[in-house]
C-alpha positions in Angstrom: 61.5 -47.6 -237.2 60.8 -51.4 -237.4 64.5 -51.9 -236.9 64.5 -50.2 -233.5 62.9 -50.7 -230.1 61.8 -48.2 -227.5 64.2 -47.7 -224.5 62.5 -44.9 -222.6 60.2 -41.9 -222.9 61.6 -39.0 -220.8 59.6 -35.7 -221.0 57.3 -37.4 -223.5 60.2 -37.8 -226.0 60.7 -41.4 -227.2 64.2 -42.7 -227.1 64.8 -45.7 -229.4 67.8 -48.0 -229.9 68.5 -49.2 -233.5 69.1 -52.9 -233.7 72.5 -52.3 -235.3 73.6 -50.8 -231.9 74.3 -54.4 -230.9 77.3 -54.2 -233.2 78.8 -51.4 -231.0 78.3 -53.5 -227.9 79.7 -56.6 -229.6 82.8 -54.6 -230.7 83.3 -53.3 -227.1 83.0 -56.8 -225.7 85.5 -58.1 -228.2 88.0 -55.3 -227.6 87.7 -55.7 -223.8 87.9 -59.5 -223.7 91.3 -59.3 -225.4 92.7 -58.3 -222.0 91.6 -60.5 -219.1 88.8 -62.4 -220.8 85.0 -62.3 -220.4 85.1 -60.1 -217.2 87.0 -57.3 -219.0 84.8 -57.7 -222.0 81.7 -57.1 -219.8 83.2 -54.1 -218.2 84.1 -52.6 -221.6 80.5 -53.2 -222.7 79.1 -51.4 -219.6 81.4 -48.4 -220.3 80.3 -48.1 -223.9 76.6 -48.4 -222.9 77.2 -45.7 -220.3 78.8 -43.4 -222.9 75.9 -43.9 -225.2 73.5 -43.1 -222.3 75.4 -39.7 -222.3 74.9 -39.5 -226.0 71.1 -40.0 -225.4 71.2 -37.1 -222.8 73.1 -35.0 -225.4 70.3 -35.5 -227.9 67.7 -34.9 -225.2 69.3 -31.5 -224.6 68.9 -30.7 -228.3 65.3 -31.9 -228.2 64.2 -30.0 -225.1 65.7 -26.8 -226.4 64.0 -27.3 -229.8 60.7 -27.9 -228.0 61.1 -24.5 -226.3 61.0 -22.9 -229.8 57.8 -24.8 -230.8 59.6 -27.5 -232.8 58.0 -31.0 -232.5 60.4 -33.8 -231.5 59.2 -37.1 -232.7 61.9 -39.4 -231.4 65.6 -39.9 -230.5 67.3 -42.9 -232.1 70.7 -44.3 -231.0 72.9 -45.8 -233.7 76.4 -47.3 -233.4 77.8 -44.0 -234.8 75.8 -41.8 -232.4 72.4 -40.4 -231.8 69.9 -38.6 -234.0 67.0 -36.4 -232.8 64.2 -36.4 -235.3 62.7 -32.9 -235.4 59.6 -31.9 -237.3 61.6 -29.2 -239.0 64.9 -27.4 -238.5 64.9 -23.9 -237.1 65.4 -21.1 -239.6 66.0 -18.3 -237.1 69.7 -18.2 -236.5 69.3 -17.5 -232.7 67.2 -20.6 -232.4 69.6 -22.8 -234.3 72.5 -21.6 -232.2 70.7 -22.3 -229.0 69.6 -25.8 -230.1 73.1 -26.7 -231.4 74.8 -25.6 -228.2 72.4 -27.5 -225.9 73.8 -30.9 -226.7 77.5 -30.2 -226.0 76.5 -28.2 -222.9 74.8 -31.4 -221.5 78.1 -33.3 -221.9 80.0 -30.4 -220.3 77.6 -30.4 -217.3 78.0 -34.2 -216.9 81.8 -33.9 -217.1 81.7 -31.1 -214.5 79.6 -33.2 -212.2 82.0 -36.1 -212.4 84.9 -33.7 -211.9 83.3 -32.5 -208.6 82.6 -36.0 -207.5 86.1 -37.2 -208.2 87.7 -34.0 -206.9 89.9 -33.6 -210.0 90.9 -34.9 -213.4 92.1 -38.4 -213.8 95.7 -39.2 -212.9 98.1 -41.1 -215.2 97.9 -44.1 -212.9 94.2 -44.3 -213.3 94.6 -44.5 -217.0 97.5 -46.9 -217.2 97.2 -48.9 -214.0 95.6 -52.3 -213.8 92.0 -52.9 -212.9 88.5 -51.6 -213.8 87.6 -49.9 -210.5 85.2 -47.0 -209.9 88.0 -44.5 -210.5 88.7 -45.9 -214.0 85.0 -45.9 -214.8 84.3 -42.3 -213.7 87.6 -41.2 -215.4 86.4 -42.7 -218.6 83.0 -41.1 -218.4 84.5 -37.7 -217.6 87.0 -37.7 -220.5 84.4 -39.3 -222.8 81.9 -36.6 -222.2 84.6 -33.9 -222.8 85.5 -35.7 -226.0 81.9 -35.8 -227.1 81.5 -32.1 -226.5 84.7 -31.2 -228.4 84.1 -33.6 -231.2 80.5 -32.4 -231.8 81.7 -28.8 -231.9 83.9 -29.4 -234.8 82.7 -27.2 -237.7 81.6 -30.2 -239.7 78.0 -29.8 -240.9 75.5 -31.2 -239.9 77.2 -31.9 -236.6 76.6 -29.4 -233.8 79.6 -27.3 -234.7 78.5 -27.2 -238.3 75.1 -26.0 -237.3 76.7 -23.4 -235.1 78.6 -22.3 -238.2 75.4 -22.1 -240.2 73.6 -20.2 -237.5 76.5 -17.6 -237.4 76.6 -17.4 -241.2 72.8 -17.0 -241.3 73.1 -13.8 -239.2 74.6 -12.2 -242.3 73.7 -14.4 -245.3 70.5 -15.8 -246.7 69.6 -19.2 -245.0 70.1 -21.2 -248.2 73.5 -19.6 -248.8 74.6 -20.1 -245.2 73.6 -23.8 -245.5 75.6 -24.2 -248.8 78.7 -22.7 -247.2 78.4 -24.8 -244.0 77.8 -28.0 -246.1 80.9 -27.3 -248.2 83.0 -26.9 -245.0 81.3 -30.0 -243.7 82.3 -32.1 -246.7 85.9 -31.0 -246.3 85.8 -31.9 -242.6 84.3 -35.3 -243.5 87.1 -36.0 -245.8 89.6 -35.0 -243.1 87.8 -37.3 -240.6 87.9 -40.2 -243.2 91.6 -39.6 -243.7 92.2 -39.6 -239.9 90.1 -42.8 -239.6 92.2 -44.6 -242.3 95.4 -43.4 -240.6 94.3 -44.7 -237.2 92.6 -47.8 -238.7 89.4 -46.8 -236.9 86.4 -48.3 -238.7 83.8 -46.5 -236.6 85.3 -43.1 -237.2 85.3 -43.8 -240.9 81.6 -44.7 -240.8 80.9 -41.4 -238.9 82.9 -39.5 -241.6 80.9 -41.1 -244.4 77.6 -40.6 -242.5 78.3 -36.9 -241.8 79.4 -36.2 -245.4 76.3 -37.8 -246.9 74.0 -36.0 -244.5 75.6 -32.6 -245.3 74.7 -33.1 -248.9 71.2 -34.3 -248.2 70.3 -31.4 -245.9 71.8 -28.8 -248.3 69.7 -30.3 -251.2 66.6 -30.2 -249.0 67.1 -26.6 -248.1 67.7 -25.6 -251.8 64.5 -27.5 -252.7 62.5 -25.7 -250.0 63.8 -22.3 -251.0 62.9 -23.0 -254.6 59.3 -23.7 -253.7 58.9 -21.1 -251.0 56.1 -18.7 -251.9 54.4 -21.1 -254.2 50.9 -22.1 -253.1 49.9 -25.7 -253.3 46.9 -24.7 -255.4 49.1 -23.1 -258.0 51.3 -26.1 -258.2 48.5 -28.7 -258.2 47.9 -30.8 -261.3 44.1 -30.7 -262.1 42.3 -34.0 -261.8 39.6 -34.6 -264.5 36.3 -35.6 -263.0 36.3 -38.9 -264.8 39.6 -39.7 -263.1 38.0 -39.4 -259.6 36.9 -42.9 -258.6 33.7 -43.9 -256.9 34.0 -46.2 -253.9 32.1 -48.8 -255.9 34.4 -48.7 -258.9 36.3 -51.9 -259.6 40.1 -52.1 -259.4 40.1 -52.7 -263.1 38.9 -49.1 -263.6 42.3 -48.0 -262.4 44.0 -49.9 -265.2 41.6 -48.4 -267.7 42.3 -44.9 -266.6 46.0 -45.6 -266.5 45.9 -46.7 -270.2 44.0 -43.5 -270.9 46.9 -41.5 -269.5 45.1 -40.5 -266.3 47.1 -42.4 -263.7 48.9 -43.8 -262.0 47.4 -42.6 -258.7 43.8 -41.9 -258.1 41.4 -40.1 -255.7 38.2 -41.7 -254.3 35.2 -39.4 -253.6 31.5 -39.5 -253.2 29.1 -36.6 -253.0 31.9 -34.1 -253.5 33.7 -35.5 -250.4 37.2 -37.0 -250.6 37.1 -40.4 -249.0 40.5 -41.9 -249.8 43.4 -42.3 -252.2 44.5 -45.2 -254.3 48.2 -45.1 -255.1 49.7 -47.2 -257.8 51.4 -49.5 -255.3 47.9 -50.3 -253.9 45.9 -51.1 -257.0 48.6 -52.7 -259.2 49.2 -55.7 -256.8 45.5 -56.1 -256.4 45.2 -56.4 -260.2 48.0 -58.9 -260.3 46.2 -61.0 -257.7 43.2 -61.2 -260.1 41.0 -58.9 -258.0 39.8 -56.9 -261.0 36.2 -56.6 -259.8 37.1 -55.8 -256.2 35.7 -52.3 -255.2 38.4 -49.7 -254.8 36.9 -48.9 -251.4 38.4 -52.1 -250.1 42.0 -51.2 -251.0 42.0 -47.3 -250.8 44.1 -45.5 -248.1 41.7 -43.9 -245.7 44.5 -42.2 -243.7 46.4 -39.7 -245.7 47.6 -36.1 -245.8 45.9 -33.5 -248.0 47.0 -29.9 -248.6 45.0 -26.8 -248.4 45.2 -24.8 -251.6 46.7 -21.7 -249.9 49.5 -23.6 -248.0 53.0 -22.5 -248.9 54.9 -25.5 -250.3 58.2 -24.3 -249.1 56.8 -24.4 -245.5 55.5 -28.0 -245.7 58.0 -29.8 -247.9 60.1 -31.1 -244.9 57.0 -32.7 -243.4 55.8 -34.1 -246.7 59.2 -35.6 -247.3 58.8 -37.7 -244.1 55.5 -39.3 -245.3 55.1 -42.5 -247.3 52.7 -40.9 -249.7 53.7 -40.4 -253.3 51.0 -37.8 -254.0 48.9 -35.3 -252.0 45.4 -34.1 -252.8 45.0 -30.3 -252.8 41.7 -29.0 -251.4 40.0 -25.6 -251.4 36.5 -24.4 -250.5 35.1 -25.7 -253.7 36.4 -29.2 -253.2 39.2 -31.0 -254.9 41.6 -28.6 -256.6 44.1 -31.2 -257.9 47.1 -33.2 -256.7 50.8 -32.5 -256.0 53.1 -35.4 -256.7 56.7 -36.2 -255.7 57.5 -36.4 -259.4 56.2 -32.9 -259.8 58.3 -31.6 -256.9 61.5 -33.2 -258.1 63.9 -34.2 -255.4 61.5 -34.1 -252.5 63.6 -35.4 -249.5 62.8 -38.9 -248.4 62.7 -40.0 -244.8 61.4 -43.1 -243.1 57.6 -43.1 -242.4 56.2 -43.3 -238.9 55.9 -46.5 -236.9 52.6 -47.5 -238.6 53.7 -46.4 -242.0 51.0 -43.7 -242.1 50.4 -40.2 -240.8 49.4 -40.1 -237.2 46.0 -38.9 -236.1 42.6 -40.2 -235.4 41.0 -38.6 -238.5 40.6 -40.3 -241.8 42.6 -37.5 -243.4 44.4 -34.5 -242.2 45.2 -31.1 -243.8 48.7 -29.8 -243.5 48.3 -26.1 -242.5 52.0 -25.1 -242.8 
């Protein structure tokens, strides 16, 4: 998130542009300026920026449809290879996934239809091959570009829209995890095909898209398998008990963390007082403090006061996607009696990783928050 900046916030959904997007604009300018110079380079840059505005609208279509089904949309980010809508979780009901997947391409079809009405028809050959960068050429490029975006995204290459449509259709008959595995396999084959086409056409951006799609297919398939493996398991049952002597007091010195680590009770610790959890001290907090010579510094000075805790009865399969997007390495588990234990990333092997939020911590005014599932 630090490598992107906010562009707009329509419908309360933040649209951000990744700094690497400048590469796409630079490439467009360079390609265009090979014609008549700087003027053509600027026109080409405007066209590419306009097409990416259509990509943003495409992602906004996905996002608004997802919101209708109660799925939180954190942001939309534009990259040189396309846009990504960050949803709180993916829909597991096939009908919802089908509707969300179709919403994006439909936006492009609507834009193309509007341009078709304004123009009064499809572009002529002269508009494509004739000289000049007039309004006719601009609208023709946007019209055909939106149709190309709709068709390209509907290719059955998971996790593109067509691949999600394929998974949604498969999930009508197959278990969700099995439908994902089949769609991911088809997606990997499709990504190889796109890469081969990119090499044949010597098109570097298409090759990057193929690599991105192929890697994302594998990641999402692994995340779904992990979620299914832990579905039905309560956090309290998976929690590792924390001995009372391994729970720090706010007044304990940082050196106490090292002592407990040597005793095999680390590397991450909870801070509590009067039976109330006050904070967490992960290894990446106390170890640097120790190296700085702050052995006697109270752990209350370095503990994380904003963190996510789990209720003991929460289903791990339900919350894994959200936990994977947090910077925490371990999660306290609480029940009516107090601290039940902790769940760690090491314990839930393969927990998917995603960038944390803008401030590197869970959002919310409270010192800590319970994930309810």
